N, C-alpha and C positions, 0 to 999 in steps of 0.2 A: 504494500500500500504506500502511495506517495505521500509526501508531507502535505500537499494541498488536499488530498483525500482525507487525511487524518484531521485536518483543521475543519473541513466541511462537515465531517461526521460529528465533530465535537460541538459545533454550533447548533443551537436549538432554533428551528424555524420560527419566524414571527408571523402572526396572522396579519394580512393586509389592513384589517380594521384598526390595527394599532399604530400604523405608520404616522398618521397625522398627530396622534397624541405624543408619540416619542419626539417628533419634530417640535411640537409646542413646548414640551418640557425642556428640550435642549435650548430653544430660543430664549425662554424665560431664564434659564441658567446663565446664558451669556449676558443678558441684560442685568441680572442681579450681580454677576461678577464684575461688570463695569462699574456698578455702584459701590461694591465692596468685595474685594477679592475672595475671601473665604466663602461667600455665598455661592460662588460658581461651583465649588467642589460639593457643597451640599446639594445644589441643583443637579449636578452631574450624577450623584448617587440616586436621586429621585428619578432621573432619566433612565438610569440602569434598571431601577425597580419597575418603571413603566414598560420597558422592553421585556422584562421577565414576566410581567403580568400578561402580556399579549402573546406569550410563547404558544406554539402549536406543535408539540412533539408528536411523532408517529407513535401509534399504539398497536399492540398485537392483540386482536380481539378473538375470544373463543366463539366459534361459529356453531351454535346449536340452538334450534328453536325451543328447546326446553330450558334455556337459560335466560334470565333477565339481567342484563349487564348495567353497571353503573353509568349513568349519563354524564357524570362529571367527577373531577377530583374533589376530595374534601373529606369531611368527617361525618360518619353516620350519626345523625342527631335525633332521629325518631324512627321507631319500628313499632307500628301499632295498626289495629284494625279501626278504620274511621270511614265515615260517609264521605264520598268524593264531592268536590265542588259541583254545584248544579250545572255550570256551563259545560262540564265534560259529558253530561247526559249518560252517565254510567249507572244510573239507578240510585235508589235510596238505601240500599243495603251496604253495610260496612265492607270495605275492601282493605287488603293489606297495603299499607302505605309505608314506603321507605324513603326517608329524607336524607339528602346529602347537602351539608352546609359547607359553602366555599368561603374561606377568608380571603383577604386581599393578596395573599402570597400563593394561593392555589392557581393552577391553570384553569382558565374560565371558558374554554371551548366545551360546548355541550354536544354529546353524541347520542345517537339512537340506542335505546336499551334493548330493542328487539327488531326483528325483520317484519315488514308488513306494509300496508298501505295507510297513509295518513288520511283518516276519514274526517277529521275535524280539527280546526285551529281557532281558538277564541282568545282575544286580548281583553283584559279587564283593567281599568284604572283602579287605583286604590292607594292605601297608605304606604309609608316607608318605615315600618316598624322593624325592630331587630328580627332578622330572618330566622333566628334560632327559636323564637317563640312559636308555640303551637298555633296560636291564632293568626300567625302570618299567612297560613294556608288560605284563610278566608278573607282577611282584611287587606293584605298587601297587593300592590300592583303585580300583575302576573300575566303570563302567556301560556295557554294550555293547548296541548296536542293530544289527540287520541289516535293510537296506531292499532289497526286491525291486524292482529297477529295470528299465528297458527293455533294458539291456545286461548284466544279471546282478546277483547279490547284492553289495551294497556294505556293508561293515562300518564302523561309526562307534563309537569307544570314547572315553568321557569318563574321563580319568585324574586322580586326585587327586595333589597334590604335597606339598612340604614344609609349606606353610602351609594349603593347602586341606583342609578337614575336612567338607565337605558337597557332595555331587553331587546336583543336582536334575534330574529328567527328568519332564516333564509330558505326554509322548507315551505312547501305549499300544499294545500288540500288536494287530495287525489293522487299525490305523488307516491311512488314506491320508495321505500327506504330500507337500507340493510343495517344489520346490527353493527354499531360502532361508527356509523357514518356521521359526519359533522352536520348539525342542523341549526346551531345557534351559538349565542354568546351573551353573557350578562356582564356589564361593565362595573367593576369595582365592588365585589363582595355580594353574595347572594345565596340562593338555595334552590335545589331541584327536588321535587316530590315525584315519586313513581308509584302509581296505583296499579296493583297487580291483580289479574283475574283470579277467580276461584281455582283452587288447586295448587297455587304457588306457595312455596315454603321459603321463608327468609333464610339466607345462608350467611348473613352478617350480623354483627352485634353492635349495640350502642357504643359510640366512641371509637369504633374501628375506622381506620383510614382507607378510603376507597380510591381507586385509580380509574378515571373515566375511560371507557372503552375496553377495560380489562377485568375489573373486579366483578365477580358474579354476586349480584344482590339477592337473587331468589332463583329457585328452580322448580320445575314440575316433576313430580316423582313418576318417572317412566323408566322403561327398561334401558333405553339407549341414551346415555348422557356423556359419552366420550366425544369431546369436541375436536374439530379441526381449528386452525387459527388463521387469521387474515391480518396482514399488516396494513394500517391505514394512517 
């Protein structure tokens, strides 16, 4: 392997959504440095953090229709049976909900937890409460997707938090999506909820660290559970 290849492999890709923010952070750093030298270095550190925030590393996804994969990096903050939000139209019976809380240091690219067709996308305005609070699922600004999978409808909800002020979703209703495929991003701290169909059993615990596109959140108890993998 050449030196150039080694450097290329060591660098983490940046999602294009982050370029303008990195440029703004750097420009502000230059201005602050002109006013007072030490501020430039503080600004440069913040610019490096901004670049790290918008990183988009490749992931190796277990490909098995009986797995529900984490849609984001972060900490498992809730595992419980709850009634899904009305906009998902998943009924009034409690469903297994697994929540992944992303802090400002986590990778914020959102990935599909299952393979299927996106049957519904609904955006709701709301508050900007701490995304770790249970009531954030109902009160906070959010964007919800329903994916019709081989094992039933799976709900995925992007939830804004205290700092987050922009939810991005570049998927569309009616589109087919594969497990681990990138579908969105939430800027500067947030949470994702996954509502699992009947028959799914959680395979993670509260406080566990999840890796988007790789960690298995839940599974369906069937005979064939040996996955292949796909890098994306």
